[in-house]
C-alpha positions as CSV (number, residue, x, y, z in Angstrom):
1,M,-78.7,-52.6,40.3
2,S,-75.4,-54.3,41.0
3,I,-73.0,-55.3,38.2
4,N,-72.4,-59.1,37.8
5,I,-70.0,-59.6,34.9
6,G,-67.6,-62.1,36.4
7,M,-65.2,-59.5,37.9
8,S,-65.0,-58.3,41.5
9,E,-65.8,-54.6,42.2
10,A,-62.1,-54.2,43.2
11,Q,-61.0,-55.5,39.8
12,R,-63.4,-53.3,38.0
13,K,-62.3,-50.3,40.0
14,T,-58.6,-50.9,39.4
15,I,-59.3,-51.3,35.6
16,A,-61.5,-48.2,35.5
17,E,-58.9,-46.1,37.3
18,G,-56.3,-47.3,34.8
19,L,-58.6,-46.5,31.9
20,A,-59.1,-43.1,33.4
21,K,-55.4,-42.5,32.9
22,V,-55.6,-43.8,29.3
23,L,-58.6,-41.5,28.7
24,A,-56.7,-38.5,30.2
25,D,-53.6,-39.2,28.1
26,S,-55.8,-39.7,25.0
27,Y,-57.8,-36.6,25.5
28,T,-54.7,-34.5,26.2
29,L,-53.1,-35.9,23.0
30,Y,-56.3,-35.1,21.1
31,L,-56.1,-31.5,22.3
32,K,-52.4,-31.2,21.5
33,T,-52.8,-32.7,18.1
34,H,-55.8,-30.5,17.3
35,N,-53.8,-27.4,18.5
36,Y,-50.9,-28.4,16.3
37,H,-53.2,-29.0,13.3
38,W,-54.4,-25.4,13.6
39,N,-51.0,-23.8,14.2
40,V,-48.5,-25.8,12.1
41,E,-46.4,-23.8,9.6
42,G,-43.6,-24.4,7.2
43,P,-42.8,-26.4,4.1
44,Q,-44.6,-29.5,5.3
45,F,-47.7,-27.5,6.2
46,R,-50.2,-29.4,4.0
47,T,-48.8,-32.9,4.9
48,L,-48.8,-32.2,8.6
49,H,-52.1,-30.3,8.7
50,L,-53.8,-33.3,7.1
51,M,-52.0,-35.9,9.1
52,F,-52.7,-34.1,12.4
53,E,-56.4,-33.9,11.4
54,E,-56.5,-37.7,10.7
55,Q,-54.9,-38.3,14.1
56,Y,-57.1,-36.0,16.2
57,T,-60.2,-37.3,14.4
58,E,-59.2,-40.9,15.4
59,L,-58.5,-39.8,18.9
60,A,-62.0,-38.1,19.2
61,T,-63.6,-41.5,18.5
62,A,-61.2,-43.3,20.9
63,V,-61.9,-41.1,23.9
64,D,-65.6,-42.0,23.6
65,E,-64.9,-45.7,23.5
66,I,-62.6,-45.5,26.5
67,A,-65.1,-43.5,28.5
68,E,-67.9,-45.9,27.6
69,R,-65.8,-48.8,28.8
70,I,-65.2,-47.1,32.1
71,R,-69.0,-46.6,32.4
72,A,-69.7,-50.3,31.5
73,L,-67.4,-51.2,34.4
74,G,-69.7,-49.2,36.7
75,F,-67.6,-46.1,37.4
76,P,-67.8,-42.5,36.3
77,A,-65.6,-41.4,33.5
78,P,-63.5,-38.3,34.1
79,G,-64.6,-35.5,31.8
80,S,-63.1,-32.2,32.9
81,Y,-59.8,-30.4,32.0
82,S,-58.9,-30.4,35.7
83,E,-59.4,-34.2,36.0
84,Y,-57.4,-34.8,32.8
85,A,-54.6,-32.5,34.0
86,A,-54.3,-34.5,37.2
87,L,-54.3,-37.8,35.5
88,T,-52.3,-37.3,32.3
89,S,-48.6,-37.9,31.6
90,I,-48.6,-35.7,28.5
91,K,-47.6,-32.1,28.5
92,E,-49.6,-29.5,26.7
93,G,-48.4,-28.0,23.5
94,K,-46.8,-24.5,23.6
95,P,-47.6,-21.6,21.4
96,G,-44.9,-20.9,18.7
97,T,-43.8,-24.5,18.5
98,N,-42.1,-25.3,15.2
99,A,-43.2,-28.1,13.0
100,T,-40.3,-30.4,13.8
101,T,-40.8,-30.0,17.5
102,M,-44.6,-30.6,17.0
103,I,-43.8,-33.9,15.3
104,R,-41.3,-35.0,18.1
105,E,-43.8,-34.1,20.8
106,L,-46.6,-35.9,19.1
107,V,-44.4,-39.0,18.7
108,E,-43.7,-38.8,22.5
109,G,-47.4,-38.4,23.1
110,Q,-48.4,-41.4,21.0
111,E,-45.8,-43.5,22.7
112,T,-46.9,-42.3,26.2
113,V,-50.4,-43.6,25.5
114,V,-49.0,-46.9,24.5
115,R,-47.0,-47.1,27.8
116,T,-50.1,-46.1,29.8
117,C,-52.1,-48.9,28.2
118,R,-49.3,-51.4,28.7
119,V,-49.2,-50.7,32.5
120,L,-52.8,-51.6,32.8
121,L,-52.6,-55.0,31.0
122,P,-51.6,-57.1,34.0
123,A,-54.7,-56.1,35.9
124,V,-56.8,-56.7,32.8
125,D,-55.3,-60.1,32.3
126,E,-55.7,-61.0,35.9
127,A,-59.4,-60.2,35.8
128,S,-59.9,-61.9,32.4
129,D,-61.3,-58.7,31.1
130,E,-61.3,-59.4,27.4
131,P,-63.3,-56.4,26.3
132,T,-60.8,-54.0,27.9
133,N,-57.9,-56.2,26.7
134,D,-59.3,-55.8,23.1
135,L,-59.7,-52.0,23.6
136,L,-56.1,-51.6,24.9
137,T,-54.6,-53.8,22.2
138,N,-56.4,-51.8,19.5
139,R,-55.3,-48.5,21.1
140,M,-51.7,-49.6,21.4
141,Q,-51.7,-50.7,17.7
142,T,-53.1,-47.4,16.6
143,H,-50.7,-45.3,18.7
144,E,-47.7,-47.3,17.7
145,K,-48.6,-46.9,14.0
146,A,-49.2,-43.2,14.4
147,A,-45.8,-42.8,16.2
148,W,-44.1,-44.7,13.4
149,M,-45.7,-42.5,10.7
150,L,-44.7,-39.3,12.6
151,R,-41.2,-40.6,13.3
152,A,-40.7,-41.3,9.6
153,L,-41.2,-37.5,8.9
154,L,-38.1,-36.9,11.1
155,E,-35.8,-39.2,9.1
156,K,-33.3,-37.6,6.8
């Protein structure tokens, strides 16, 4: 059955492709954050271990919401490591990374997701796609706050 939600197929496709990048960045950040949660060491261990857990738990919910929005627009959501690797702008975490580097890399990852969302906004606005606009706005707010909280740990 065809989709008739007031957006052209081309608009829906452009938005779904942009959301696929948001999904890939979010999932890659989820994996990186979860990895760092398991492997963080040092004097800030407990604080970072708990903070990283809060962040990866939030990201786990977010990836589902993003994928479901892609599906609602009528397109398949990427769901494999190879697809995410091709679409993401976030680098994987490396073994042996120290806590300060972990924090810096997670700040960069949070900010990367914000930028990926922001790039998609003009297409979303042009299509009057309010559900996606709402999703992206909420994602940007969440990632900006997470980046701020992580960045605060680096202040001296």
